TILUM-897817 format. One record per residue (C-alpha): residue number from 1; chain; x, y, z. Coordinates in nm, 3 decimals, m for minus. Last residue first. Layout:
N
+-----+-------+---------+---------+---------+
:  nr : kette :       X :       Y :       Z :
+-----+-------+---------+---------+---------+
: NUM :     A :       X :       Y :       Z :
...
+-----+-------+---------+---------+---------+
This chain:
234
+-----+-------+---------+---------+---------+
:  nr : kette :       X :       Y :       Z :
+-----+-------+---------+---------+---------+
: 234 :     A :  12.218 :   8.623 :  10.184 :
: 233 :     A :  12.240 :   8.960 :  10.009 :
: 232 :     A :  11.892 :   8.945 :   9.851 :
: 231 :     A :  11.724 :   8.872 :  10.181 :
: 230 :     A :  11.878 :   9.189 :  10.322 :
: 229 :     A :  11.726 :   9.385 :  10.035 :
: 228 :     A :  11.384 :   9.242 :  10.109 :
: 227 :     A :  11.416 :   9.328 :  10.477 :
: 226 :     A :  11.504 :   9.687 :  10.385 :
: 225 :     A :  11.209 :   9.704 :  10.143 :
: 224 :     A :  10.980 :   9.579 :  10.421 :
: 223 :     A :  11.105 :   9.853 :  10.651 :
: 222 :     A :  11.055 :  10.129 :  10.396 :
: 221 :     A :  10.712 :   9.995 :  10.303 :
: 220 :     A :  10.616 :   9.982 :  10.670 :
: 219 :     A :  10.711 :  10.345 :  10.732 :
: 218 :     A :  10.530 :  10.461 :  10.420 :
: 217 :     A :  10.215 :  10.263 :  10.498 :
: 216 :     A :  10.215 :  10.355 :  10.867 :
: 215 :     A :  10.256 :  10.722 :  10.775 :
: 214 :     A :   9.987 :  10.723 :  10.507 :
: 213 :     A :   9.742 :  10.542 :  10.736 :
: 212 :     A :   9.819 :  10.792 :  11.013 :
: 211 :     A :   9.741 :  11.078 :  10.779 :
: 210 :     A :   9.417 :  10.908 :  10.670 :
: 209 :     A :   9.311 :  10.865 :  11.032 :
: 208 :     A :   9.369 :  11.235 :  11.092 :
: 207 :     A :   9.637 :  11.334 :  11.341 :
: 206 :     A :   9.636 :  11.638 :  11.570 :
: 205 :     A :   9.951 :  11.672 :  11.774 :
: 204 :     A :   9.935 :  11.949 :  12.033 :
: 203 :     A :  10.271 :  12.066 :  12.169 :
: 202 :     A :  10.244 :  12.200 :  12.522 :
: 201 :     A :  10.524 :  11.998 :  12.669 :
: 200 :     A :  10.397 :  11.663 :  12.534 :
: 199 :     A :  10.299 :  11.559 :  12.887 :
: 198 :     A :   9.953 :  11.712 :  12.835 :
: 197 :     A :   9.863 :  11.407 :  12.622 :
: 196 :     A :   9.865 :  11.415 :  12.243 :
: 195 :     A :   9.562 :  11.477 :  12.030 :
: 194 :     A :   9.395 :  11.233 :  11.793 :
: 193 :     A :   9.156 :  11.290 :  11.505 :
: 192 :     A :   8.854 :  11.127 :  11.344 :
: 191 :     A :   8.744 :  11.335 :  11.044 :
: 190 :     A :   8.700 :  11.040 :  10.811 :
: 189 :     A :   8.537 :  10.851 :  11.098 :
: 188 :     A :   8.251 :  11.095 :  11.148 :
: 187 :     A :   8.306 :  11.332 :  11.444 :
: 186 :     A :   8.357 :  11.182 :  11.785 :
: 185 :     A :   8.099 :  11.161 :  12.065 :
: 184 :     A :   8.172 :  11.408 :  12.340 :
: 183 :     A :   8.380 :  11.276 :  12.633 :
: 182 :     A :   8.189 :  11.267 :  12.961 :
: 181 :     A :   8.321 :  10.914 :  13.035 :
: 180 :     A :   8.604 :  10.798 :  12.808 :
: 179 :     A :   8.508 :  10.649 :  12.469 :
: 178 :     A :   8.683 :  10.911 :  12.259 :
: 177 :     A :   9.003 :  10.906 :  12.465 :
: 176 :     A :   9.015 :  10.527 :  12.464 :
: 175 :     A :   8.961 :  10.517 :  12.088 :
: 174 :     A :   9.230 :  10.773 :  12.016 :
: 173 :     A :   9.487 :  10.593 :  12.229 :
: 172 :     A :   9.379 :  10.270 :  12.064 :
: 171 :     A :   9.448 :  10.439 :  11.731 :
: 170 :     A :   9.802 :  10.538 :  11.814 :
: 169 :     A :   9.934 :  10.193 :  11.911 :
: 168 :     A :   9.703 :   9.955 :  11.728 :
: 167 :     A :   9.803 :  10.047 :  11.375 :
: 166 :     A :  10.178 :  10.037 :  11.435 :
: 165 :     A :  10.138 :   9.696 :  11.597 :
: 164 :     A :   9.962 :   9.568 :  11.285 :
: 163 :     A :  10.265 :   9.660 :  11.073 :
: 162 :     A :  10.515 :   9.504 :  11.310 :
: 161 :     A :  10.317 :   9.180 :  11.329 :
: 160 :     A :  10.281 :   9.173 :  10.949 :
: 159 :     A :  10.657 :   9.220 :  10.909 :
: 158 :     A :  10.735 :   8.946 :  11.160 :
: 157 :     A :  10.491 :   8.706 :  10.996 :
: 156 :     A :  10.637 :   8.761 :  10.649 :
: 155 :     A :  10.994 :   8.720 :  10.773 :
: 154 :     A :  10.906 :   8.394 :  10.949 :
: 153 :     A :  10.713 :   8.267 :  10.647 :
: 152 :     A :  11.023 :   8.286 :  10.433 :
: 151 :     A :  11.122 :   8.564 :  10.196 :
: 150 :     A :  11.314 :   8.482 :   9.878 :
: 149 :     A :  11.007 :   8.507 :   9.656 :
: 148 :     A :  10.952 :   8.878 :   9.712 :
: 147 :     A :  10.906 :   9.089 :  10.023 :
: 146 :     A :  10.633 :   9.307 :   9.872 :
: 145 :     A :  10.431 :   9.009 :   9.749 :
: 144 :     A :  10.472 :   8.842 :  10.087 :
: 143 :     A :  10.342 :   9.157 :  10.256 :
: 142 :     A :  10.035 :   9.161 :  10.029 :
: 141 :     A :   9.959 :   8.793 :  10.091 :
: 140 :     A :  10.009 :   8.835 :  10.465 :
: 139 :     A :   9.755 :   9.117 :  10.473 :
: 138 :     A :   9.494 :   8.904 :  10.294 :
: 137 :     A :   9.575 :   8.603 :  10.510 :
: 136 :     A :   9.504 :   8.810 :  10.820 :
: 135 :     A :   9.160 :   8.906 :  10.688 :
: 134 :     A :   9.083 :   8.541 :  10.618 :
: 133 :     A :   9.198 :   8.440 :  10.967 :
: 132 :     A :   9.007 :   8.713 :  11.152 :
: 131 :     A :   8.665 :   8.546 :  11.150 :
: 130 :     A :   8.787 :   8.192 :  11.213 :
: 129 :     A :   9.032 :   8.292 :  11.487 :
: 128 :     A :   8.777 :   8.516 :  11.655 :
: 127 :     A :   8.523 :   8.233 :  11.668 :
: 126 :     A :   8.771 :   7.980 :  11.803 :
: 125 :     A :   8.900 :   8.201 :  12.084 :
: 124 :     A :   8.577 :   8.377 :  12.182 :
: 123 :     A :   8.474 :   8.164 :  12.481 :
: 122 :     A :   8.815 :   8.152 :  12.643 :
: 121 :     A :   8.675 :   8.357 :  12.931 :
: 120 :     A :   8.965 :   8.593 :  12.971 :
: 119 :     A :   8.965 :   8.899 :  13.198 :
: 118 :     A :   9.195 :   9.163 :  13.046 :
: 117 :     A :   9.210 :   8.994 :  12.705 :
: 116 :     A :   8.831 :   8.955 :  12.698 :
: 115 :     A :   8.777 :   9.317 :  12.799 :
: 114 :     A :   8.999 :   9.429 :  12.513 :
: 113 :     A :   8.821 :   9.189 :  12.277 :
: 112 :     A :   8.482 :   9.336 :  12.366 :
: 111 :     A :   8.622 :   9.684 :  12.302 :
: 110 :     A :   8.746 :   9.586 :  11.957 :
: 109 :     A :   8.417 :   9.420 :  11.859 :
: 108 :     A :   8.216 :   9.724 :  11.970 :
: 107 :     A :   8.239 :   9.936 :  11.656 :
: 106 :     A :   8.016 :  10.242 :  11.691 :
: 105 :     A :   8.305 :  10.456 :  11.813 :
: 104 :     A :   8.495 :  10.385 :  11.486 :
: 103 :     A :   8.865 :  10.434 :  11.555 :
: 102 :     A :   8.961 :  10.065 :  11.549 :
: 101 :     A :   8.761 :   9.994 :  11.234 :
: 100 :     A :   8.898 :  10.305 :  11.066 :
:  99 :     A :   9.254 :  10.201 :  11.146 :
:  98 :     A :   9.197 :   9.859 :  10.991 :
:  97 :     A :   9.038 :  10.009 :  10.679 :
:  96 :     A :   9.329 :  10.252 :  10.641 :
:  95 :     A :   9.587 :   9.974 :  10.675 :
:  94 :     A :   9.405 :   9.757 :  10.424 :
:  93 :     A :   9.382 :  10.038 :  10.170 :
:  92 :     A :   9.746 :  10.135 :  10.221 :
:  91 :     A :   9.856 :   9.781 :  10.145 :
:  90 :     A :   9.639 :   9.769 :   9.834 :
:  89 :     A :   9.784 :  10.098 :   9.713 :
:  88 :     A :  10.141 :   9.971 :   9.763 :
:  87 :     A :  10.057 :   9.644 :   9.585 :
:  86 :     A :   9.939 :   9.842 :   9.285 :
:  85 :     A :   9.570 :   9.819 :   9.199 :
:  84 :     A :   9.437 :   9.505 :   9.027 :
:  83 :     A :   9.239 :   9.390 :   9.332 :
:  82 :     A :   9.059 :   9.728 :   9.347 :
:  81 :     A :   9.091 :   9.931 :   9.667 :
:  80 :     A :   8.773 :   9.974 :   9.870 :
:  79 :     A :   8.966 :   9.959 :  10.197 :
:  78 :     A :   9.045 :   9.593 :  10.135 :
:  77 :     A :   8.910 :   9.498 :  10.478 :
:  76 :     A :   8.564 :   9.650 :  10.412 :
:  75 :     A :   8.490 :   9.919 :  10.675 :
:  74 :     A :   8.117 :   9.950 :  10.745 :
:  73 :     A :   8.041 :   9.588 :  10.654 :
:  72 :     A :   8.354 :   9.475 :  10.837 :
:  71 :     A :   8.236 :   9.655 :  11.151 :
:  70 :     A :   7.883 :   9.516 :  11.127 :
:  69 :     A :   8.029 :   9.166 :  11.085 :
:  68 :     A :   8.251 :   9.210 :  11.388 :
:  67 :     A :   7.970 :   9.342 :  11.607 :
:  66 :     A :   7.743 :   9.049 :  11.514 :
:  65 :     A :   8.024 :   8.798 :  11.568 :
:  64 :     A :   8.089 :   8.955 :  11.910 :
:  63 :     A :   7.717 :   8.936 :  11.988 :
:  62 :     A :   7.705 :   8.570 :  11.885 :
:  61 :     A :   7.992 :   8.473 :  12.114 :
:  60 :     A :   7.852 :   8.657 :  12.417 :
:  59 :     A :   7.498 :   8.534 :  12.342 :
:  58 :     A :   7.625 :   8.176 :  12.346 :
:  57 :     A :   7.788 :   8.224 :  12.685 :
:  56 :     A :   7.483 :   8.403 :  12.829 :
:  55 :     A :   7.280 :   8.094 :  12.753 :
:  54 :     A :   7.024 :   7.934 :  12.524 :
:  53 :     A :   7.045 :   8.203 :  12.261 :
:  52 :     A :   6.689 :   8.308 :  12.173 :
:  51 :     A :   6.490 :   8.173 :  12.470 :
:  50 :     A :   6.776 :   8.197 :  12.717 :
:  49 :     A :   6.835 :   8.563 :  12.636 :
:  48 :     A :   6.463 :   8.641 :  12.613 :
:  47 :     A :   6.384 :   8.537 :  12.971 :
:  46 :     A :   6.456 :   8.888 :  13.095 :
:  45 :     A :   6.183 :   9.023 :  12.866 :
:  44 :     A :   6.311 :   9.265 :  12.604 :
:  43 :     A :   6.366 :   9.639 :  12.583 :
:  42 :     A :   6.711 :   9.574 :  12.436 :
:  41 :     A :   6.878 :   9.793 :  12.699 :
:  40 :     A :   6.675 :   9.629 :  12.977 :
:  39 :     A :   6.740 :   9.287 :  12.827 :
:  38 :     A :   7.114 :   9.340 :  12.828 :
:  37 :     A :   7.129 :   9.472 :  13.183 :
:  36 :     A :   6.896 :   9.199 :  13.311 :
:  35 :     A :   7.095 :   8.921 :  13.150 :
:  34 :     A :   7.400 :   9.039 :  13.339 :
:  33 :     A :   7.740 :   9.181 :  13.241 :
:  32 :     A :   8.026 :   9.202 :  13.490 :
:  31 :     A :   8.191 :   8.876 :  13.386 :
:  30 :     A :   8.164 :   8.928 :  13.012 :
:  29 :     A :   8.310 :   9.276 :  12.986 :
:  28 :     A :   8.148 :   9.594 :  13.113 :
:  27 :     A :   8.139 :   9.846 :  12.830 :
:  26 :     A :   8.201 :   9.619 :  12.531 :
:  25 :     A :   7.977 :   9.349 :  12.683 :
:  24 :     A :   7.703 :   9.612 :  12.717 :
:  23 :     A :   7.734 :   9.736 :  12.358 :
:  22 :     A :   7.753 :   9.391 :  12.201 :
:  21 :     A :   7.466 :   9.271 :  12.421 :
:  20 :     A :   7.240 :   9.556 :  12.311 :
:  19 :     A :   7.301 :   9.493 :  11.942 :
:  18 :     A :   7.257 :   9.118 :  11.978 :
:  17 :     A :   6.946 :   9.155 :  12.195 :
:  16 :     A :   6.790 :   9.401 :  11.953 :
:  15 :     A :   6.854 :   9.160 :  11.667 :
:  14 :     A :   6.691 :   8.873 :  11.858 :
:  13 :     A :   6.391 :   9.088 :  11.943 :
:  12 :     A :   6.349 :   9.183 :  11.576 :
:  11 :     A :   6.369 :   8.821 :  11.467 :
:  10 :     A :   6.112 :   8.719 :  11.730 :
:   9 :     A :   5.877 :   8.999 :  11.627 :
:   8 :     A :   5.899 :   8.888 :  11.265 :
:   7 :     A :   5.836 :   8.527 :  11.359 :
:   6 :     A :   5.533 :   8.627 :  11.567 :
:   5 :     A :   5.395 :   8.841 :  11.284 :
:   4 :     A :   5.423 :   8.548 :  11.044 :
:   3 :     A :   5.264 :   8.317 :  11.299 :
:   2 :     A :   4.964 :   8.550 :  11.317 :
:   1 :     A :   4.872 :   8.741 :  11.633 :
+-----+-------+---------+---------+---------+
């Protein structure tokens, strides 16, 4: 075997390990995941984790980064909206992209983070902060533009926190339902929908991701406008 072929095989094995690790960590969390489970899924030798990543800890971090980058590639943070579009359109684009990332069944970064929050390792803290910071700044910039020059950082942060909370609430319900055992795989993300629980007295609510993005955008714009007006009366 030539060195070129060896390098190619090594790269392919590393990629398979990253993809397999992201999926297994998303399903089981860090503490319940073993080298053997990852290597079996990746069709790799059990020594491959240490050879390519040095440790399970490093593979955990690298697999989250891999999942995050794949997610951002599939759902660009700006939602495909041009920089010179209206601020309302840019806000809606970011909200839609965020919801699509959460709803995408092939995105494991969210599930890994859920497991991390439930049983912390502390291993992802710095990496997540670096990766998410730029995205967070983009949302803050749009909210600051909507609030106007009078708004302080506290108002901006509160509005962003409220906005992000609206995205997580309904879409995590959808994601959990889709990823539950024996649940059929969801339709493509543009057709992703959510139904209410049986406790809704027989009323079935069926929401498309785009519909939720419109609602969160409209609701947030109304709230941000109210905050802006209050700033103007002080």
